[in-house]
N, C-alpha and C positions, 0 to 999 in steps of 0.2 A: 126544634122540630121542623122548621122550614127546610133545613138542609136535607133531612131524610125524605120529606115529602117530594122534593125535587127528584130524588133518586127514583122513588117508586113511580112517579108520573112519567119520567123518562123511559123507564123499563116498560111500562104499560103501553106507551105510544109506539115503542119500537116493536114489541111483540105483536101488536095488533095490525101493523101495516108494513110487515117486513119486506113485501115484494115491491114496494114503491120507494121513491126517494123520500127519506125522512130527515127532519132536523132533530138532532140529538143535543140536548142541553144537559150539562152536568156541572158539578162543583167539586173541586179538590179541597175546598175549605180554605179558610184564612191561613196564609203561610203554607199552603199546600199540605194541609194536615192529613189528607187521606190519599192512598193509592186507589185508583179505580181500575178494576179488572173488567174487561168488556169482551163479550162474545159477539161475533158478527151475526149470529143467528138468534141469540137470546137477549142481547143487550147487556146491562150491567149485572155481573154475577157476584161481585164482592167489592167492598170499599173499606178495607182495614186501615187502621192508623198507620201512618208511614214511619214514624220515628220511635216505635216501641221495641225495636230490635237493633242489634249490632252485627250479628253473624248469621249467615244463611248456609246450611249444610245440604249438599246434594243428597237426594233420597235414593239414588242409584247405588246398589250394593257393590258395584264395581268401580265407583267413581269417588275419589277423595277430594273433590272440588269443594272449596269454601269461599263464599263471597262476603264482602263487607257492605254495610249500608253506606255507600260512598257519598251520599248527600251530606253526611256529618261525621263519618268515621274515617280516620286516617290510619294506615298501617305501615310500619317501618321494619325492615329486616335489620337486626343489630348484631347477629352472630350466625355463622354457618356451623357452629359446633354446639349441639344441644347440651353438652356437658358444661358450658359456660353459664348455665342458669343462675348459679349462686353469685357469679361475678358481675352480672348485669345489675347495677344499682343506680344508674343515672342515665340520662338521655340527652343526646345532642343531635338534632336533626341534620346538622351539617356533615356528620360522620355516619349517617344511617342512610339506607336505601329505601326510599318510599316506593311501595308497590301498590298497584291498582287493579281493579277489575277490568277485564276486557269489556269494551263498549259495543262489540259486534257479536259476541258469542256468550251464552250463559255458562258454557262449560269451563271458562277460564276466569275464575275468581282470583282475587288478590293473592290468596295464600298459595295458589298453584301457578301463578303467572311467572314466577321466578325460577322455573325449573332449569336444570343444568343440561342443555341439549347434547352435551358430549358424553353424558352418562345415561344410558338407556334405562337405568333403574332409578333415576331421580324423578320424583313426582312433585317438585316444588318444596313444600314444607317437610317432605320425608323421602326416604329411599325404600324401594321395594326389597324385602327379604325374599330372595328367590326360593328359599327352602320352605318357608312358612306361608308365603304369599301375603304377608302382613306388611303394610307400609309403616315404617318406623320413623319417628321424628328425627330431623337432623338440623333444624334451624330454630332460632329464637327471634321473636318479634316484640315490638312495642306497639300497642294499640292506643289510639287517642280518641276519646269521645266525651262530649259534654264536659270539657275541661278536666277529664280524668286521664291519667297516664298509667297504664298497666303493662306488665310484661306477660307474654303469652307464648306457650309452646304447644304444638299438637303432638301428643305422645305417640299415638298410633291410630291406624284405621284398619278394621278387620271385619270384612263381610257386612259392610253397611253401618258399622258402629264406630263413632269417633270418640276418642279419649283425649282431653286436653287439660292443661294446667294454666291458671291465671293467678297473678298476685300483684300487690303493690311493688314498686321498684325496689323497696328495701326488703322485700321478701315476706312482709306481713300480709295477713289475710289471704294466705294461699289456699286455693280451692282446686280440687281435681273434679272434673265434670265429664260425664258420659252422655253422649247423644245417640240414641238408637234411631238414626235417620231412616233406616230400612223399614220402620213401622209406618212410614208415610209415603210409600212408593207410588201412590196415586197423585202425588204433588211433584213439582219440580224441586222445591226446597222445603225444608223445615227450618224455622227461624229460632233464634235464641236471644234473650235479653240478658246482657251482662249486668245491667242495673238491678233488675228484679230477680235474677237467677231463675228464669223460667223459660220453658219452651213455648213458642208462639206459633200456633197453627193458623196461619192468616191468609193463605192463598187458596183459590178454588182448585178443584181437581184439574189436572193438566189438560184434559180434553174440553174443559168448560170455559176457556178464555183464549182470545186471539191477540188482544192488545192490553197493555197496562199503561195507564197515564200516571207518571211518576217523576221523581227527581233522580238523576244519576250523573255520573261524571263522564263527560265527553273528553276524548283524548286531544282533539285539535279544535280549539275555539279561538278565533281571532278577535282581540280586543285592543283598540288603540294601536293597531299595527303589530301587536305581539300575538303569537300563537302559543297556547298553553292548555293544559288540562283545566277544565272548568265545570262546575256543577250547573246543570241545565234542567229545565222542566220540559218534558216531552213524552214521547210514546215509544215504548219498547214492545216488540212483538214476540209471540210464542214460537219463534222460528218459522213463521209462515213465510211463504214466498211473497215478496212485495216489490213493487216497482214505483219509482217516482216519475211522473210525467210533467214536463214543463211545456205548456202550450195552451191553446184555446180550451177552456174548461167545458165547452159545449161539444167538443169533438171526442169521440170514442176512438182512441188510437188502435191500430193493428197490433196484435201481440208481438209481431216480429219487430216492432219499433220500441218495445219496452224491454228494459234490462232488469229482469227479475233477480232478486237476491234473497238469500236466507239471513243476511245480516240483521240482527235484532234492532238496530238503530236506523234502518232504512227510512222510516218515517221520522224518527228522531225529534229534534227540537226546532229545526230551521225552516219550518213552515210559517214562522212568525218572525217579525223584526221589532226592535225597540227603538223608538225615536221620540222620547218624551212620553209616549204611550205605545202599547203594542198594536201593530197592524199585521194583517194576514198577507203573506207574500202572494201577489196576484198570479193567476195562470199557473198554479201548481196544484196538481192532484196526485192521489196515490191509488194504486190498484193492488188489492190484497186478496189472495186466495185463502179459502178456508183450509183447515188442517188436512182434510182429505183431498184437497186440490181439485174439487169438483165444481166449485162455485166461485165466481169472481165478484168482488165488490169494489165500488168506487167511493173513495173518501175525499171530501172537500171541506177543509176547515173554514169556519165562518167568523169566529171571534175568540179572543183570549184576553182576559182582564188583568192577569198578573196576580201577585200574591195577596193583594188586599182582600179579594174574595175567592180567588181560585176558580172563577167561572170560565167555562169555555163551551164552544158549540161547533158542530160539524154536521154535514149531511152525509148520509150513507145510502148507497143505492146498489141493489143487486142487479147485475148486468143480465137482462133477459134478452132472448132472441139474438144472442151474440156469444159465440163460443170461442173465446180467444185462447183456451187452454188445451185444445185438442192435440196440437203438435207437441206441447210440453208433456202432457199426460202420456201420449204415445211413446215419446222418447223414454220417459221414466219407466213405463211398464215393460219396455224392451231392454232395460238396463238391469241385468241380473248378475248376482254373485252366487256361485255354487262351488262347494257346499258352504253354507253359512248357518251356524258356526263351522269353523274348520280348525285344523291343526297347524296352519301356516301355508298350506298349499291350496290354491283355489283358482277358479276360472271366472273371468269376466266376459259376458256376452253383451253386445250392444249393436244397434243398427246405426250407430253414429260413427262417421269417418273423419269428422273435422273438429274433434274435441281434444282437450288435454286432460289426461287422467292424473289425479294427485291422490296419494294415500298419506293420511296424516294421523299421528297418534293423538291421544287426548290432551297432550301438552302443547299441541300445535307444531310439533316437529314433522317436517316433510320427509317421508321415507322413500317415496318414489314419485317422480314427475316425468311424464313422457307423453308422446302423441298416442292417441287411442286408435287401435284397429278394432275390427268387429269382434274378434275373439282374441283373448289375451290370457295366458296361463302364467301365474306368478307363484314364486316360492319365497315365503318369509319365515322359514323355519327357525331362523336365529332370533327373531324378536319375541318378546315376552307375551304372556297371555294378557288379554285385555280387549277393549273396544277401540276400533279404528274407523276413521271416516274416509270413505272413498268418494271422491268428487270428480264429476265430469263437467268441464267448463268449455263453452263455446262463445261465439260472438253475441248470441241472443238467448242463451240459456245457461243455467247453473243447476246441476242436479247432484244431490248428495244422498248417500245411503250408508248406514252403519254396518260394520262387519265385526264379528266376534271371533277371536282366536282363543281356543281353549285346548291345551294339549293334554 
C-alpha cells in the first residue's frame, strides 16, 4: 500500500501547484516493476505492470507496426519465406538476424524495422498486396521471452486487424490469434501477453501522457570501452519536442540555443551515471513542450536509486513570462501541405528558406531530400497509398507533419 500512496500523493502535489517548480517523487517499484505514464499538466496518469506483455500492436488502421517488450523479449528473423513455417524446428542465434525496436521513433518496432528498402511494397514482416491493400506475411521469426522459444509469423494486416500464428519450434501448441487493434484508436498501442493469451489495455489515452518512465533497449551504450545495444532505464516521450541543455541549471537558455527534437529518447537514460551508486549528471536539464506546443516545461532530475526500490525524483517547472516557442510555433503554423490527403501531387508552402525538406515513408525510407524553397510542388504519383512524414530541418529547429496519400 505504501507504493500506491506515494503515487497518489505525488499526483495531488503536482496538480495543486502546477504553476510553480515542484518536486515530483515516484517509484517504478522493485526491479522496475511498473511503467509510469506522466502528463506535464496532470502528473501521473497510469502505472501499469511493465512485464505482463510481449507484443505491442499499433492502433492506427493504416500502420502495421509491431513492437516488442525489449527489456526482456528478443526477436530473430529466421526465414524470408513464410512457406518455410513447417521446416523451422530449431534455433541457432548465430545463423539468425536479431532485430530490434527503434529507440528514437515509436513507429519502427522490431517486426517492421527489417523492411527491404529496394522493394516499395515491403513492410517488414509482410508485403503489400497492391490489389487488395492487405499486407501479407513474408517472414518467419523466433521470439524469446522468459526462457521460452517460439516461432511466430504475422499472417496479414487488414484495416487495423492483425492476424498471427505462434507455436513451439516442433510445431506443437500452434495458435492462430487475431488482434483488432483498431478498436483502441485512442491509444498508441494495444498490448498482448503471449504467456496468458490475452489483450492488455495498459496505457492511457494518447493525449493524456507526455513521458513514460520505463525500461527499453538503447542502440548505442558504451560499457568498458565497447559500444552495444543495451537495456536501460529511462524516459521515453510521446513524440513531444524536447531539448537537452548542458549548462548552469539556474539559467533559462534562449530557444535559439536549444536543439529541439522529436526523438522519443531525447531525455533517455543518460541523465544519470553509475559509479558504485547512481549520481545525477550535473548541469543537465531538459526542456519539453506539451503536445500542443503551447507551453514549455523545464525538467531537472534530482535522484535515482536503481532497481532495489525504483525510486526517482525530479523537479518540473512551467516556464512563465518567457515565451521561447513563438518562433517555432510561427514556423510550424506557416508550414502547410495542400491538399492533405492527396493522390500523390501536392504543394508545400513555408516561410523557411534555410531548411532541408525530407519526405520519409513509414519504414524510414527517404523518398526526397532537398533544400526547401518557400513554395514547392511535388508529384509522388508512383508511390503507394499510405502515411508519409514530411520533415523540415534547420540549424535550430526540426518540424514534422504527416501527409496521407490515398488514390
